[in-house]
C-alpha positions as CSV (number, residue, x, y, z in Angstrom):
1,M,7.2,4.6,24.8
2,T,6.7,0.9,24.8
3,D,9.4,-1.6,25.8
4,A,9.5,-2.9,22.2
5,A,10.1,0.6,20.9
6,E,13.3,0.8,23.0
7,L,14.6,-2.1,20.9
8,L,14.1,-0.5,17.5
9,Q,17.3,-0.2,15.5
10,V,18.1,2.7,13.2
11,D,20.3,2.7,10.1
12,V,21.1,5.9,8.3
13,R,22.5,6.4,4.8
14,Q,20.5,8.5,2.3
15,E,17.6,7.0,4.0
16,I,16.7,6.3,7.6
17,T,15.7,2.7,8.1
18,V,14.0,1.6,11.4
19,S,13.5,-2.0,12.3
20,L,12.4,-4.2,15.2
21,P,14.9,-7.1,15.4
22,G,13.4,-10.5,15.4
23,T,10.3,-9.3,13.5
24,N,9.3,-8.5,10.0
25,Y,8.8,-4.8,11.0
26,I,11.0,-2.5,8.9
27,V,10.3,0.9,7.4
28,T,12.4,3.3,5.4
29,F,12.2,7.0,5.3
30,P,14.1,8.5,2.3
31,R,15.8,11.9,2.8
32,P,13.3,14.5,1.6
33,A,14.4,16.2,-1.7
34,D,12.1,19.2,-2.2
35,Q,9.7,18.8,0.7
36,C,10.4,19.1,4.3
37,V,8.3,16.1,5.5
38,L,9.4,12.6,6.2
39,V,7.3,10.2,4.1
40,N,7.9,6.5,4.5
41,K,8.2,4.0,1.7
42,P,5.3,1.5,1.6
43,F,5.0,-0.5,4.9
44,L,3.5,-4.0,4.7
45,G,1.6,-3.4,8.0
46,E,0.9,-7.1,8.9
47,Q,0.9,-8.2,12.5
48,D,4.1,-10.1,13.4
49,S,3.5,-12.9,16.0
50,Q,7.0,-12.3,17.4
51,T,5.9,-9.1,19.2
52,S,2.9,-7.6,20.9
53,M,3.5,-4.3,19.2
54,T,1.0,-3.7,16.4
55,P,2.1,-2.6,13.0
56,W,0.6,0.8,13.6
57,E,2.3,1.2,17.0
58,F,5.6,0.3,15.3
59,L,5.1,2.7,12.5
60,N,4.2,5.5,15.0
61,E,7.3,4.8,17.1
62,A,9.5,4.4,14.0
63,Y,8.3,7.8,12.6
64,K,9.2,9.5,15.9
65,I,12.6,8.0,16.0
66,A,13.3,8.7,12.3
67,F,12.1,12.3,12.7
68,L,14.5,12.9,15.7
69,R,17.4,11.3,13.8
70,A,16.7,13.4,10.7
71,R,16.8,16.5,12.8
72,E,20.1,15.4,14.4
73,L,21.5,14.9,10.9
74,G,20.5,18.4,9.8
75,W,17.8,17.3,7.4
76,R,15.3,20.0,6.9
77,V,12.2,18.3,8.2
78,H,9.2,19.8,10.1
79,G,6.8,17.8,12.2
């Protein structure tokens, strides 16, 4: 895991939102209704000059964190 990934913040409601403070990187994963797969809402995916983490690295790390949090919350997700 990258150093920047350790700074990611997670907010959980009916969705899991993962962000990297100080950047425009933010992605939301709604709680799955009928399916057991986490699918993120559209992610802008533009490089933020405030971090060396690429948008795709962020999205990859965010998915891992959201998946683990979803499992902790008892959401029925499979990876």
